[in-house]
mmCIF file as Biopython writes it, N, C-alpha, C and O atoms, coordinates in Angstrom:
data_model
#
loop_
_atom_site.group_PDB
_atom_site.id
_atom_site.type_symbol
_atom_site.label_atom_id
_atom_site.label_alt_id
_atom_site.label_comp_id
_atom_site.label_asym_id
_atom_site.label_entity_id
_atom_site.label_seq_id
_atom_site.pdbx_PDB_ins_code
_atom_site.Cartn_x
_atom_site.Cartn_y
_atom_site.Cartn_z
_atom_site.occupancy
_atom_site.B_iso_or_equiv
_atom_site.auth_seq_id
_atom_site.auth_asym_id
_atom_site.pdbx_PDB_model_num
ATOM 1   N N  . UNK A ? 1  ? -66.349  24.526  161.111 1.0 0.0 1  A 1 
ATOM 2   C CA . UNK A ? 1  ? -66.269  23.587  159.942 1.0 0.0 1  A 1 
ATOM 3   C C  . UNK A ? 1  ? -67.521  22.583  160.102 1.0 0.0 1  A 1 
ATOM 4   O O  . UNK A ? 1  ? -68.069  22.170  159.080 1.0 0.0 1  A 1 
ATOM 5   N N  . UNK A ? 2  ? -67.951  22.211  161.298 1.0 0.0 2  A 1 
ATOM 6   C CA . UNK A ? 2  ? -69.141  21.358  161.345 1.0 0.0 2  A 1 
ATOM 7   C C  . UNK A ? 2  ? -70.391  22.081  160.764 1.0 0.0 2  A 1 
ATOM 8   O O  . UNK A ? 2  ? -71.266  21.471  160.149 1.0 0.0 2  A 1 
ATOM 9   N N  . UNK A ? 3  ? -70.418  23.412  160.998 1.0 0.0 3  A 1 
ATOM 10  C CA . UNK A ? 3  ? -71.624  24.121  160.530 1.0 0.0 3  A 1 
ATOM 11  C C  . UNK A ? 3  ? -71.609  24.246  159.167 1.0 0.0 3  A 1 
ATOM 12  O O  . UNK A ? 3  ? -72.695  24.271  158.588 1.0 0.0 3  A 1 
ATOM 13  N N  . UNK A ? 4  ? -70.499  24.338  158.483 1.0 0.0 4  A 1 
ATOM 14  C CA . UNK A ? 4  ? -70.436  24.337  157.001 1.0 0.0 4  A 1 
ATOM 15  C C  . UNK A ? 4  ? -70.941  23.066  156.416 1.0 0.0 4  A 1 
ATOM 16  O O  . UNK A ? 4  ? -71.774  23.049  155.510 1.0 0.0 4  A 1 
ATOM 17  N N  . UNK A ? 5  ? -70.396  21.955  156.975 1.0 0.0 5  A 1 
ATOM 18  C CA . UNK A ? 5  ? -70.813  20.603  156.540 1.0 0.0 5  A 1 
ATOM 19  C C  . UNK A ? 5  ? -72.257  20.430  156.685 1.0 0.0 5  A 1 
ATOM 20  O O  . UNK A ? 5  ? -72.918  19.966  155.757 1.0 0.0 5  A 1 
ATOM 21  N N  . UNK A ? 6  ? -72.810  20.791  157.847 1.0 0.0 6  A 1 
ATOM 22  C CA . UNK A ? 6  ? -74.193  20.612  158.180 1.0 0.0 6  A 1 
ATOM 23  C C  . UNK A ? 6  ? -75.135  21.455  157.233 1.0 0.0 6  A 1 
ATOM 24  O O  . UNK A ? 6  ? -76.235  21.052  156.853 1.0 0.0 6  A 1 
ATOM 25  N N  . UNK A ? 7  ? -74.601  22.619  156.910 1.0 0.0 7  A 1 
ATOM 26  C CA . UNK A ? 7  ? -75.414  23.509  155.934 1.0 0.0 7  A 1 
ATOM 27  C C  . UNK A ? 7  ? -75.375  22.893  154.634 1.0 0.0 7  A 1 
ATOM 28  O O  . UNK A ? 7  ? -76.397  22.875  153.946 1.0 0.0 7  A 1 
ATOM 29  N N  . UNK A ? 8  ? -74.282  22.381  154.224 1.0 0.0 8  A 1 
ATOM 30  C CA . UNK A ? 8  ? -74.187  21.762  152.855 1.0 0.0 8  A 1 
ATOM 31  C C  . UNK A ? 8  ? -75.214  20.492  152.772 1.0 0.0 8  A 1 
ATOM 32  O O  . UNK A ? 8  ? -75.925  20.275  151.791 1.0 0.0 8  A 1 
ATOM 33  N N  . UNK A ? 9  ? -75.186  19.759  153.843 1.0 0.0 9  A 1 
ATOM 34  C CA . UNK A ? 9  ? -76.102  18.513  153.926 1.0 0.0 9  A 1 
ATOM 35  C C  . UNK A ? 9  ? -77.538  19.022  153.869 1.0 0.0 9  A 1 
ATOM 36  O O  . UNK A ? 9  ? -78.374  18.423  153.193 1.0 0.0 9  A 1 
ATOM 37  N N  . UNK A ? 10 ? -77.831  20.090  154.548 1.0 0.0 10 A 1 
ATOM 38  C CA . UNK A ? 10 ? -79.341  20.500  154.635 1.0 0.0 10 A 1 
ATOM 39  C C  . UNK A ? 10 ? -79.685  21.071  153.202 1.0 0.0 10 A 1 
ATOM 40  O O  . UNK A ? 10 ? -80.738  20.779  152.635 1.0 0.0 10 A 1 
ATOM 41  N N  . UNK A ? 11 ? -78.725  21.908  152.649 1.0 0.0 11 A 1 
ATOM 42  C CA . UNK A ? 11 ? -78.833  22.356  151.241 1.0 0.0 11 A 1 
ATOM 43  C C  . UNK A ? 11 ? -79.039  21.319  150.229 1.0 0.0 11 A 1 
ATOM 44  O O  . UNK A ? 11 ? -79.845  21.474  149.311 1.0 0.0 11 A 1 
ATOM 45  N N  . UNK A ? 12 ? -78.286  20.202  150.384 1.0 0.0 12 A 1 
ATOM 46  C CA . UNK A ? 12 ? -78.334  19.160  149.458 1.0 0.0 12 A 1 
ATOM 47  C C  . UNK A ? 12 ? -79.747  18.412  149.551 1.0 0.0 12 A 1 
ATOM 48  O O  . UNK A ? 12 ? -80.359  18.009  148.562 1.0 0.0 12 A 1 
ATOM 49  N N  . UNK A ? 13 ? -80.173  18.285  150.851 1.0 0.0 13 A 1 
ATOM 50  C CA . UNK A ? 13 ? -81.502  17.593  151.013 1.0 0.0 13 A 1 
ATOM 51  C C  . UNK A ? 13 ? -82.604  18.432  150.529 1.0 0.0 13 A 1 
ATOM 52  O O  . UNK A ? 13 ? -83.574  17.875  150.016 1.0 0.0 13 A 1 
ATOM 53  N N  . UNK A ? 14 ? -82.561  19.781  150.641 1.0 0.0 14 A 1 
ATOM 54  C CA . UNK A ? 14 ? -83.572  20.586  149.992 1.0 0.0 14 A 1 
ATOM 55  C C  . UNK A ? 14 ? -83.539  20.518  148.541 1.0 0.0 14 A 1 
ATOM 56  O O  . UNK A ? 14 ? -84.578  20.316  147.912 1.0 0.0 14 A 1 
ATOM 57  N N  . UNK A ? 15 ? -82.450  20.669  147.986 1.0 0.0 15 A 1 
ATOM 58  C CA . UNK A ? 15 ? -82.383  20.573  146.416 1.0 0.0 15 A 1 
ATOM 59  C C  . UNK A ? 15 ? -82.886  19.225  145.957 1.0 0.0 15 A 1 
ATOM 60  O O  . UNK A ? 15 ? -83.598  19.138  144.957 1.0 0.0 15 A 1 
ATOM 61  N N  . UNK A ? 16 ? -82.535  18.194  146.654 1.0 0.0 16 A 1 
ATOM 62  C CA . UNK A ? 16 ? -82.981  16.801  146.266 1.0 0.0 16 A 1 
ATOM 63  C C  . UNK A ? 16 ? -84.449  16.668  146.346 1.0 0.0 16 A 1 
ATOM 64  O O  . UNK A ? 16 ? -85.104  16.153  145.440 1.0 0.0 16 A 1 
ATOM 65  N N  . UNK A ? 17 ? -85.006  17.173  147.524 1.0 0.0 17 A 1 
ATOM 66  C CA . UNK A ? 17 ? -86.528  17.208  147.649 1.0 0.0 17 A 1 
ATOM 67  C C  . UNK A ? 17 ? -87.161  17.962  146.512 1.0 0.0 17 A 1 
ATOM 68  O O  . UNK A ? 17 ? -88.075  17.447  145.867 1.0 0.0 17 A 1 
ATOM 69  N N  . UNK A ? 18 ? -86.688  19.210  146.235 1.0 0.0 18 A 1 
ATOM 70  C CA . UNK A ? 18 ? -87.229  20.003  145.181 1.0 0.0 18 A 1 
ATOM 71  C C  . UNK A ? 18 ? -87.326  19.235  143.877 1.0 0.0 18 A 1 
ATOM 72  O O  . UNK A ? 18 ? -88.392  19.074  143.282 1.0 0.0 18 A 1 
ATOM 73  N N  . UNK A ? 19 ? -86.116  18.755  143.453 1.0 0.0 19 A 1 
ATOM 74  C CA . UNK A ? 19 ? -86.027  18.120  142.087 1.0 0.0 19 A 1 
ATOM 75  C C  . UNK A ? 19 ? -86.822  16.755  142.063 1.0 0.0 19 A 1 
ATOM 76  O O  . UNK A ? 19 ? -87.302  16.389  140.990 1.0 0.0 19 A 1 
ATOM 77  N N  . UNK A ? 20 ? -86.969  16.058  143.095 1.0 0.0 20 A 1 
ATOM 78  C CA . UNK A ? 20 ? -87.702  14.729  143.174 1.0 0.0 20 A 1 
ATOM 79  C C  . UNK A ? 20 ? -89.161  14.876  143.331 1.0 0.0 20 A 1 
ATOM 80  O O  . UNK A ? 20 ? -89.909  14.089  142.750 1.0 0.0 20 A 1 
ATOM 81  N N  . UNK A ? 21 ? -89.662  15.902  144.134 1.0 0.0 21 A 1 
ATOM 82  C CA . UNK A ? 21 ? -91.072  16.004  144.411 1.0 0.0 21 A 1 
ATOM 83  C C  . UNK A ? 21 ? -91.844  17.182  143.899 1.0 0.0 21 A 1 
ATOM 84  O O  . UNK A ? 21 ? -93.035  17.093  143.602 1.0 0.0 21 A 1 
ATOM 85  N N  . UNK A ? 22 ? -91.159  18.271  143.801 1.0 0.0 22 A 1 
ATOM 86  C CA . UNK A ? 22 ? -91.794  19.484  143.413 1.0 0.0 22 A 1 
ATOM 87  C C  . UNK A ? 22 ? -91.795  19.898  141.918 1.0 0.0 22 A 1 
ATOM 88  O O  . UNK A ? 22 ? -92.776  20.395  141.365 1.0 0.0 22 A 1 
ATOM 89  N N  . UNK A ? 23 ? -90.697  19.667  141.363 1.0 0.0 23 A 1 
ATOM 90  C CA . UNK A ? 23 ? -90.461  20.110  139.901 1.0 0.0 23 A 1 
ATOM 91  C C  . UNK A ? 23 ? -91.121  19.053  139.020 1.0 0.0 23 A 1 
ATOM 92  O O  . UNK A ? 23 ? -90.814  17.867  139.149 1.0 0.0 23 A 1 
ATOM 93  N N  . UNK A ? 24 ? -92.038  19.470  138.110 1.0 0.0 24 A 1 
ATOM 94  C CA . UNK A ? 24 ? -92.575  18.694  137.091 1.0 0.0 24 A 1 
ATOM 95  C C  . UNK A ? 24 ? -91.648  18.587  135.941 1.0 0.0 24 A 1 
ATOM 96  O O  . UNK A ? 24 ? -91.147  19.608  135.470 1.0 0.0 24 A 1 
ATOM 97  N N  . UNK A ? 25 ? -91.378  17.358  135.437 1.0 0.0 25 A 1 
ATOM 98  C CA . UNK A ? 25 ? -90.561  17.303  134.271 1.0 0.0 25 A 1 
ATOM 99  C C  . UNK A ? 25 ? -91.243  17.629  133.042 1.0 0.0 25 A 1 
ATOM 100 O O  . UNK A ? 25 ? -92.409  17.267  132.884 1.0 0.0 25 A 1 
ATOM 101 N N  . UNK A ? 26 ? -90.604  18.300  132.129 1.0 0.0 26 A 1 
ATOM 102 C CA . UNK A ? 26 ? -91.078  18.674  130.849 1.0 0.0 26 A 1 
ATOM 103 C C  . UNK A ? 26 ? -90.770  17.606  129.836 1.0 0.0 26 A 1 
ATOM 104 O O  . UNK A ? 26 ? -89.655  17.087  129.775 1.0 0.0 26 A 1 
ATOM 105 N N  . UNK A ? 27 ? -91.748  17.288  129.055 1.0 0.0 27 A 1 
ATOM 106 C CA . UNK A ? 27 ? -91.475  16.404  128.012 1.0 0.0 27 A 1 
ATOM 107 C C  . UNK A ? 27 ? -90.886  17.052  126.722 1.0 0.0 27 A 1 
ATOM 108 O O  . UNK A ? 27 ? -91.380  18.040  126.180 1.0 0.0 27 A 1 
ATOM 109 N N  . UNK A ? 28 ? -89.731  16.363  126.273 1.0 0.0 28 A 1 
ATOM 110 C CA . UNK A ? 28 ? -89.106  16.887  125.040 1.0 0.0 28 A 1 
ATOM 111 C C  . UNK A ? 28 ? -89.686  16.199  123.886 1.0 0.0 28 A 1 
ATOM 112 O O  . UNK A ? 28 ? -90.417  15.222  124.041 1.0 0.0 28 A 1 
ATOM 113 N N  . UNK A ? 29 ? -89.407  16.640  122.809 1.0 0.0 29 A 1 
ATOM 114 C CA . UNK A ? 29 ? -89.803  16.088  121.474 1.0 0.0 29 A 1 
ATOM 115 C C  . UNK A ? 29 ? -89.414  14.655  121.380 1.0 0.0 29 A 1 
ATOM 116 O O  . UNK A ? 29 ? -90.268  13.853  121.003 1.0 0.0 29 A 1 
ATOM 117 N N  . UNK A ? 30 ? -88.195  14.240  121.686 1.0 0.0 30 A 1 
ATOM 118 C CA . UNK A ? 30 ? -87.769  12.849  121.640 1.0 0.0 30 A 1 
ATOM 119 C C  . UNK A ? 30 ? -88.502  11.964  122.601 1.0 0.0 30 A 1 
ATOM 120 O O  . UNK A ? 30 ? -88.849  10.832  122.267 1.0 0.0 30 A 1 
ATOM 121 N N  . UNK A ? 31 ? -88.733  12.432  123.727 1.0 0.0 31 A 1 
ATOM 122 C CA . UNK A ? 31 ? -89.524  11.763  124.724 1.0 0.0 31 A 1 
ATOM 123 C C  . UNK A ? 31 ? -90.951  11.520  124.263 1.0 0.0 31 A 1 
ATOM 124 O O  . UNK A ? 31 ? -91.472  10.411  124.383 1.0 0.0 31 A 1 
ATOM 125 N N  . UNK A ? 32 ? -91.554  12.520  123.756 1.0 0.0 32 A 1 
ATOM 126 C CA . UNK A ? 32 ? -92.905  12.345  123.267 1.0 0.0 32 A 1 
ATOM 127 C C  . UNK A ? 32 ? -93.007  11.406  122.087 1.0 0.0 32 A 1 
ATOM 128 O O  . UNK A ? 32 ? -94.001  10.692  121.953 1.0 0.0 32 A 1 
ATOM 129 N N  . UNK A ? 33 ? -91.978  11.387  121.205 1.0 0.0 33 A 1 
ATOM 130 C CA . UNK A ? 33 ? -91.978  10.493  120.082 1.0 0.0 33 A 1 
ATOM 131 C C  . UNK A ? 33 ? -91.849  8.987   120.640 1.0 0.0 33 A 1 
ATOM 132 O O  . UNK A ? 33 ? -92.550  8.079   120.194 1.0 0.0 33 A 1 
ATOM 133 N N  . UNK A ? 34 ? -90.957  8.813   121.585 1.0 0.0 34 A 1 
ATOM 134 C CA . UNK A ? 34 ? -90.871  7.490   122.146 1.0 0.0 34 A 1 
ATOM 135 C C  . UNK A ? 34 ? -92.135  7.024   122.827 1.0 0.0 34 A 1 
ATOM 136 O O  . UNK A ? 34 ? -92.524  5.859   122.743 1.0 0.0 34 A 1 
ATOM 137 N N  . UNK A ? 35 ? -92.764  7.960   123.503 1.0 0.0 35 A 1 
ATOM 138 C CA . UNK A ? 35 ? -94.095  7.547   124.202 1.0 0.0 35 A 1 
ATOM 139 C C  . UNK A ? 35 ? -95.221  7.192   123.129 1.0 0.0 35 A 1 
ATOM 140 O O  . UNK A ? 35 ? -96.022  6.271   123.287 1.0 0.0 35 A 1 
ATOM 141 N N  . UNK A ? 36 ? -95.185  8.003   122.060 1.0 0.0 36 A 1 
ATOM 142 C CA . UNK A ? 36 ? -96.130  7.635   120.974 1.0 0.0 36 A 1 
ATOM 143 C C  . UNK A ? 36 ? -95.836  6.387   120.352 1.0 0.0 36 A 1 
ATOM 144 O O  . UNK A ? 36 ? -96.733  5.645   119.953 1.0 0.0 36 A 1 
ATOM 145 N N  . UNK A ? 37 ? -94.554  6.101   120.244 1.0 0.0 37 A 1 
ATOM 146 C CA . UNK A ? 37 ? -94.194  4.771   119.576 1.0 0.0 37 A 1 
ATOM 147 C C  . UNK A ? 37 ? -94.541  3.592   120.471 1.0 0.0 37 A 1 
ATOM 148 O O  . UNK A ? 37 ? -94.879  2.511   119.990 1.0 0.0 37 A 1 
ATOM 149 N N  . UNK A ? 38 ? -94.453  3.814   121.796 1.0 0.0 38 A 1 
ATOM 150 C CA . UNK A ? 38 ? -94.679  2.730   122.684 1.0 0.0 38 A 1 
ATOM 151 C C  . UNK A ? 38 ? -96.282  2.430   122.933 1.0 0.0 38 A 1 
ATOM 152 O O  . UNK A ? 38 ? -96.689  1.365   123.397 1.0 0.0 38 A 1 
ATOM 153 N N  . UNK A ? 39 ? -97.095  3.490   122.567 1.0 0.0 39 A 1 
ATOM 154 C CA . UNK A ? 39 ? -98.436  3.293   122.735 1.0 0.0 39 A 1 
ATOM 155 C C  . UNK A ? 39 ? -99.148  2.561   121.521 1.0 0.0 39 A 1 
ATOM 156 O O  . UNK A ? 39 ? -100.341 2.269   121.614 1.0 0.0 39 A 1 
ATOM 157 N N  . UNK A ? 40 ? -98.476  2.290   120.476 1.0 0.0 40 A 1 
ATOM 158 C CA . UNK A ? 40 ? -99.110  1.479   119.287 1.0 0.0 40 A 1 
ATOM 159 C C  . UNK A ? 40 ? -98.996  -0.002  119.654 1.0 0.0 40 A 1 
ATOM 160 O O  . UNK A ? 40 ? -98.126  -0.472  120.386 1.0 0.0 40 A 1 
ATOM 161 N N  . UNK A ? 41 ? -99.995  -0.686  119.050 1.0 0.0 41 A 1 
ATOM 162 C CA . UNK A ? 41 ? -99.997  -2.064  119.304 1.0 0.0 41 A 1 
ATOM 163 C C  . UNK A ? 41 ? -98.850  -2.739  118.625 1.0 0.0 41 A 1 
ATOM 164 O O  . UNK A ? 41 ? -98.395  -2.340  117.553 1.0 0.0 41 A 1 
ATOM 165 N N  . UNK A ? 42 ? -98.388  -3.792  119.291 1.0 0.0 42 A 1 
ATOM 166 C CA . UNK A ? 42 ? -97.184  -4.569  118.803 1.0 0.0 42 A 1 
ATOM 167 C C  . UNK A ? 42 ? -97.846  -5.946  118.166 1.0 0.0 42 A 1 
ATOM 168 O O  . UNK A ? 42 ? -98.647  -6.645  118.787 1.0 0.0 42 A 1 
ATOM 169 N N  . UNK A ? 43 ? -97.408  -6.204  116.905 1.0 0.0 43 A 1 
ATOM 170 C CA . UNK A ? 43 ? -97.907  -7.427  116.359 1.0 0.0 43 A 1 
ATOM 171 C C  . UNK A ? 43 ? -97.419  -8.575  117.083 1.0 0.0 43 A 1 
ATOM 172 O O  . UNK A ? 43 ? -96.270  -8.584  117.527 1.0 0.0 43 A 1 
ATOM 173 N N  . UNK A ? 44 ? -98.268  -9.615  117.243 1.0 0.0 44 A 1 
ATOM 174 C CA . UNK A ? 44 ? -97.997  -10.830 118.072 1.0 0.0 44 A 1 
ATOM 175 C C  . UNK A ? 44 ? -98.094  -11.942 117.171 1.0 0.0 44 A 1 
ATOM 176 O O  . UNK A ? 44 ? -99.111  -12.021 116.481 1.0 0.0 44 A 1 
ATOM 177 N N  . UNK A ? 45 ? -97.115  -12.897 117.057 1.0 0.0 45 A 1 
ATOM 178 C CA . UNK A ? 45 ? -97.194  -14.202 116.446 1.0 0.0 45 A 1 
ATOM 179 C C  . UNK A ? 45 ? -97.024  -15.276 117.451 1.0 0.0 45 A 1 
ATOM 180 O O  . UNK A ? 45 ? -95.989  -15.344 118.113 1.0 0.0 45 A 1 
ATOM 181 N N  . UNK A ? 46 ? -98.076  -16.188 117.606 1.0 0.0 46 A 1 
ATOM 182 C CA . UNK A ? 46 ? -97.794  -17.334 118.584 1.0 0.0 46 A 1 
ATOM 183 C C  . UNK A ? 46 ? -96.941  -18.362 117.835 1.0 0.0 46 A 1 
ATOM 184 O O  . UNK A ? 46 ? -97.314  -18.950 116.820 1.0 0.0 46 A 1 
ATOM 185 N N  . UNK A ? 47 ? -95.796  -18.511 118.421 1.0 0.0 47 A 1 
ATOM 186 C CA . UNK A ? 47 ? -94.782  -19.512 117.859 1.0 0.0 47 A 1 
ATOM 187 C C  . UNK A ? 47 ? -94.752  -20.703 118.788 1.0 0.0 47 A 1 
ATOM 188 O O  . UNK A ? 47 ? -93.746  -21.409 118.719 1.0 0.0 47 A 1 
ATOM 189 N N  . UNK A ? 48 ? -95.647  -21.015 119.598 1.0 0.0 48 A 1 
ATOM 190 C CA . UNK A ? 48 ? -95.671  -22.194 120.464 1.0 0.0 48 A 1 
ATOM 191 C C  . UNK A ? 48 ? -95.846  -23.364 119.723 1.0 0.0 48 A 1 
ATOM 192 O O  . UNK A ? 48 ? -95.422  -24.389 120.257 1.0 0.0 48 A 1 
ATOM 193 N N  . UNK A ? 49 ? -96.422  -23.473 118.508 1.0 0.0 49 A 1 
ATOM 194 C CA . UNK A ? 49 ? -96.542  -24.589 117.710 1.0 0.0 49 A 1 
ATOM 195 C C  . UNK A ? 49 ? -95.287  -24.994 117.068 1.0 0.0 49 A 1 
ATOM 196 O O  . UNK A ? 49 ? -95.159  -26.135 116.625 1.0 0.0 49 A 1 
ATOM 197 N N  . UNK A ? 50 ? -94.261  -24.031 116.988 1.0 0.0 50 A 1 
ATOM 198 C CA . UNK A ? 50 ? -93.018  -24.403 116.341 1.0 0.0 50 A 1 
ATOM 199 C C  . UNK A ? 50 ? -91.912  -24.737 117.324 1.0 0.0 50 A 1 
ATOM 200 O O  . UNK A ? 50 ? -90.788  -25.014 116.903 1.0 0.0 50 A 1 
ATOM 201 N N  . UNK A ? 51 ? -92.181  -24.721 118.561 1.0 0.0 51 A 1 
ATOM 202 C CA . UNK A ? 51 ? -91.237  -25.040 119.567 1.0 0.0 51 A 1 
ATOM 203 C C  . UNK A ? 51 ? -90.959  -26.589 119.664 1.0 0.0 51 A 1 
ATOM 204 O O  . UNK A ? 51 ? -91.811  -27.434 119.389 1.0 0.0 51 A 1 
ATOM 205 N N  . UNK A ? 52 ? -89.757  -26.854 120.057 1.0 0.0 52 A 1 
ATOM 206 C CA . UNK A ? 52 ? -89.467  -28.163 120.311 1.0 0.0 52 A 1 
ATOM 207 C C  . UNK A ? 52 ? -90.113  -28.780 121.529 1.0 0.0 52 A 1 
ATOM 208 O O  . UNK A ? 52 ? -90.380  -28.021 122.460 1.0 0.0 52 A 1 
ATOM 209 N N  . UNK A ? 53 ? -90.399  -30.073 121.635 1.0 0.0 53 A 1 
ATOM 210 C CA . UNK A ? 53 ? -91.050  -30.668 122.864 1.0 0.0 53 A 1 
ATOM 211 C C  . UNK A ? 53 ? -90.064  -30.536 124.026 1.0 0.0 53 A 1 
ATOM 212 O O  . UNK A ? 53 ? -88.875  -30.308 123.806 1.0 0.0 53 A 1 
ATOM 213 N N  . UNK A ? 54 ? -90.551  -30.679 125.255 1.0 0.0 54 A 1 
ATOM 214 C CA . UNK A ? 54 ? -89.715  -30.557 126.342 1.0 0.0 54 A 1 
ATOM 215 C C  . UNK A ? 54 ? -88.950  -31.876 126.463 1.0 0.0 54 A 1 
ATOM 216 O O  . UNK A ? 54 ? -89.400  -32.930 126.014 1.0 0.0 54 A 1 
ATOM 217 N N  . UNK A ? 55 ? -87.765  -31.770 127.092 1.0 0.0 55 A 1 
ATOM 218 C CA . UNK A ? 55 ? -86.954  -32.978 127.188 1.0 0.0 55 A 1 
ATOM 219 C C  . UNK A ? 55 ? -87.570  -33.900 128.289 1.0 0.0 55 A 1 
ATOM 220 O O  . UNK A ? 55 ? -87.821  -33.591 129.454 1.0 0.0 55 A 1 
ATOM 221 N N  . UNK A ? 56 ? -87.753  -35.070 127.682 1.0 0.0 56 A 1 
ATOM 222 C CA . UNK A ? 56 ? -88.413  -36.176 128.701 1.0 0.0 56 A 1 
ATOM 223 C C  . UNK A ? 56 ? -89.868  -36.475 128.366 1.0 0.0 56 A 1 
ATOM 224 O O  . UNK A ? 56 ? -90.481  -37.394 128.911 1.0 0.0 56 A 1 
ATOM 225 N N  . UNK A ? 57 ? -90.393  -35.678 127.462 1.0 0.0 57 A 1 
ATOM 226 C CA . UNK A ? 57 ? -91.822  -35.999 127.139 1.0 0.0 57 A 1 
ATOM 227 C C  . UNK A ? 57 ? -91.843  -36.949 125.784 1.0 0.0 57 A 1 
ATOM 228 O O  . UNK A ? 57 ? -90.944  -36.991 124.945 1.0 0.0 57 A 1 
ATOM 229 N N  . UNK A ? 58 ? -92.913  -37.600 125.767 1.0 0.0 58 A 1 
ATOM 230 C CA . UNK A ? 58 ? -93.055  -38.632 124.568 1.0 0.0 58 A 1 
ATOM 231 C C  . UNK A ? 58 ? -93.885  -38.237 123.457 1.0 0.0 58 A 1 
ATOM 232 O O  . UNK A ? 58 ? -94.546  -39.015 122.768 1.0 0.0 58 A 1 
ATOM 233 N N  . UNK A ? 59 ? -93.804  -36.752 123.293 1.0 0.0 59 A 1 
ATOM 234 C CA . UNK A ? 59 ? -94.646  -36.166 122.032 1.0 0.0 59 A 1 
ATOM 235 C C  . UNK A ? 59 ? -93.840  -36.295 120.768 1.0 0.0 59 A 1 
ATOM 236 O O  . UNK A ? 59 ? -94.306  -35.906 119.697 1.0 0.0 59 A 1 
#
């Protein structure tokens, strides 16, 4: 029984190493669309002028 458990532990370690380090993930169509969406510029509006003053200031 200890040999069976040890063999399963070694097999698990080998499979984990393969999937983490050797196998290259393939990009699906949804992943590619999400990556393309993230590479576009995001419009930014500075709203600091509209913020309330800090508590304790005399502005």
